[in-house]
C-alpha positions in Angstrom: 114.6 116.5 129.4 111.0 115.9 128.3 111.3 118.2 125.6 115.0 116.6 124.7 113.3 113.1 124.7 110.4 114.1 122.1 113.2 116.0 119.9 115.1 112.9 120.1 111.9 110.6 119.3 111.0 112.6 116.6 114.2 112.5 115.0 114.7 108.9 115.7 111.1 108.2 113.7 112.4 110.1 110.7 115.8 108.4 110.5 113.8 105.0 110.8 111.5 106.3 108.1 114.3 107.2 105.8 116.1 104.5 106.3 113.3 102.3 105.6 112.2 104.3 102.1 115.7 104.1 100.8 115.8 100.5 101.3 112.7 100.1 99.9 113.2 102.2 96.9 116.4 100.4 95.9 116.1 98.4 92.9 115.8 94.7 93.2 118.1 92.6 91.0 116.9 88.9 90.9 119.0 86.7 89.1 116.9 84.1 86.6 117.0 80.7 88.5 118.5 77.3 85.9 114.9 76.3 85.7 113.5 78.8 83.6 116.8 78.7 81.3 116.5 75.2 80.6 112.6 75.1 79.9 111.9 78.4 77.9 108.4 79.7 77.1 106.4 78.3 74.4 105.0 81.9 73.4 108.7 83.8 73.7 109.4 86.2 70.9 113.0 86.1 71.3 113.8 82.3 70.8 
């Protein structure tokens, strides 16, 4: 039972690290706020 507990603990840690890595590596898509669109930067080239 002790060996089984150690193996399950290791696999649980590997699975947790994989989930956290995949969630952290996913791209963050942030929507621009309306305040940024209403007041564009003075120094923007795209205007």
